[in-house]
C-alpha positions as CSV (number, residue, x, y, z in Angstrom):
1,X,-52.8,-86.8,56.7
2,X,-51.3,-83.5,55.5
3,X,-47.7,-83.6,54.5
4,X,-45.7,-80.4,55.1
5,X,-43.0,-79.3,52.7
6,X,-40.3,-77.1,54.1
7,X,-38.4,-75.0,51.7
8,X,-34.8,-74.0,52.4
9,X,-34.2,-70.3,52.9
10,X,-30.8,-68.7,53.2
11,X,-27.4,-70.3,53.2
12,X,-25.8,-72.8,55.4
13,X,-22.4,-72.3,56.9
14,X,-20.5,-74.4,54.5
15,X,-21.9,-72.5,51.5
16,X,-21.1,-69.2,53.1
17,X,-17.5,-70.2,53.9
18,X,-17.0,-71.4,50.3
19,X,-18.1,-67.9,49.0
20,X,-15.8,-66.2,51.5
21,X,-12.8,-68.3,50.4
22,X,-13.5,-67.6,46.7
23,X,-13.7,-63.9,47.4
24,X,-10.5,-64.0,49.4
25,X,-8.6,-65.8,46.5
26,X,-9.9,-63.3,44.0
27,X,-8.8,-60.4,46.2
28,X,-5.4,-61.9,46.8
29,X,-4.8,-61.8,43.0
30,X,-6.6,-58.6,42.1
31,X,-5.3,-56.2,44.7
32,X,-1.6,-56.5,44.0
33,X,-2.4,-56.3,40.2
34,X,-4.5,-53.1,40.8
35,X,-1.7,-51.6,42.9
36,X,0.9,-52.3,40.2
37,X,-1.3,-50.7,37.5
38,X,-2.0,-47.7,39.7
39,X,1.8,-47.2,40.3
40,X,2.4,-47.5,36.5
41,X,-0.3,-44.9,35.8
42,X,1.2,-42.4,38.3
43,X,4.7,-43.1,36.8
44,X,3.3,-42.2,33.3
45,X,2.4,-38.8,34.7
46,X,5.9,-38.2,35.9
47,X,7.5,-39.3,32.7
48,X,5.1,-37.1,30.7
49,X,6.2,-34.1,32.7
50,X,9.9,-34.9,32.2
51,X,9.4,-35.2,28.4
52,X,7.4,-31.9,28.4
53,X,10.2,-30.0,30.2
54,X,12.9,-31.7,28.0
55,X,11.0,-30.6,24.9
56,X,10.8,-27.0,26.1
57,X,14.5,-27.1,26.9
58,X,15.3,-28.4,23.5
59,X,13.2,-25.6,21.9
60,X,15.0,-23.0,24.1
61,X,18.3,-24.5,23.0
62,X,17.5,-24.4,19.3
63,X,16.5,-20.7,19.6
64,X,19.4,-19.6,21.9
65,X,22.1,-22.3,21.5
66,X,22.2,-22.8,25.3
67,X,20.1,-24.5,27.9
68,X,18.5,-22.7,30.8
69,X,17.5,-23.6,34.4
70,X,15.5,-20.4,34.7
71,X,12.2,-20.4,32.8
72,X,11.1,-17.0,34.0
73,X,12.5,-15.2,30.9
74,X,11.7,-18.0,28.5
75,X,8.8,-18.0,26.1
76,X,6.2,-20.7,26.6
77,X,8.4,-22.9,24.4
78,X,6.4,-24.9,21.8
79,X,3.2,-23.9,23.4
80,X,4.1,-25.9,26.5
81,X,3.5,-23.1,28.9
82,X,6.8,-23.5,30.7
83,X,7.4,-19.8,31.6
84,X,7.6,-20.5,35.3
85,X,10.2,-20.9,37.9
86,X,10.8,-23.3,39.5
87,X,10.0,-26.1,37.0
88,X,6.4,-27.1,36.9
89,X,5.2,-29.7,39.3
90,X,3.4,-32.9,38.3
91,X,-0.4,-32.4,38.1
92,X,-1.4,-34.7,41.0
93,X,1.6,-34.1,43.1
94,X,3.2,-37.5,43.1
95,X,6.6,-36.2,41.9
96,X,8.8,-33.1,42.3
97,X,10.6,-32.1,39.1
98,X,14.1,-30.8,39.4
99,X,16.9,-30.1,37.0
100,X,20.7,-30.3,37.4
101,X,22.5,-27.2,36.1
102,X,23.6,-27.5,32.5
103,X,27.2,-28.9,32.3
104,X,29.9,-28.8,29.7
105,X,31.6,-31.9,28.3
106,X,28.6,-33.9,27.1
107,X,28.5,-35.3,23.6
108,X,26.5,-32.3,22.5
109,X,28.7,-29.6,24.2
110,X,26.2,-28.8,26.9
111,X,23.7,-31.1,28.6
112,X,21.1,-31.3,31.3
113,X,19.5,-33.9,33.6
114,X,15.9,-33.8,34.7
115,X,14.7,-35.7,37.8
116,X,11.2,-36.6,38.9
117,X,11.6,-37.5,42.6
118,X,8.6,-39.2,44.3
119,X,7.1,-37.0,47.0
120,X,8.1,-38.2,50.5
121,X,5.4,-40.4,52.1
122,X,3.6,-40.6,48.7
123,X,2.5,-43.8,46.9
124,X,5.4,-43.6,44.4
125,X,8.3,-43.7,46.9
126,X,9.0,-47.4,46.3
127,X,9.1,-46.7,42.5
128,X,12.3,-44.7,42.6
129,X,13.5,-41.5,41.0
130,X,12.9,-41.0,37.3
131,X,15.6,-39.3,35.3
132,X,15.9,-38.0,31.7
133,X,19.1,-36.5,30.2
134,X,19.6,-34.3,27.2
135,X,21.1,-37.3,25.4
136,X,17.9,-39.3,25.9
137,X,19.1,-41.6,28.7
138,X,16.1,-42.7,30.9
139,X,16.4,-44.3,34.3
140,X,14.1,-45.4,37.1
141,X,15.5,-46.1,40.5
142,X,19.0,-46.2,39.0
143,X,18.1,-48.9,36.4
144,X,17.9,-48.3,32.6
145,X,14.5,-47.4,31.2
146,X,11.2,-46.3,32.8
147,X,9.5,-49.7,32.8
């Protein structure tokens, strides 16, 4: 008598469901973490532009003893290429950069405040407005610091 040996091919339903459950658990942990890291990376782009503009304003101030809101007549301060009006936009378009008019009465006679406002409908809206003042105060969504 000839005995036949059957070999199992493929997966049974229980094995398949176990794999689907494991993938679901991994996705539930990984996707929010990925989204948080992406938001943080986009925020870094906004803060970098705020620091770049602030540096150009400080250079302008050291040369002329005043701040400006109009960069059309300013040299590309410190090689930053900020001879444009309005203020430069963030490279990937997640933020709009604006500047409050310089005001008198700050600790250093005249001061400025820069804002990086998330573009409406963009991925950074829930992150809040980033601000930087001439005195070095940084806020995000009204809270101290950019973190």
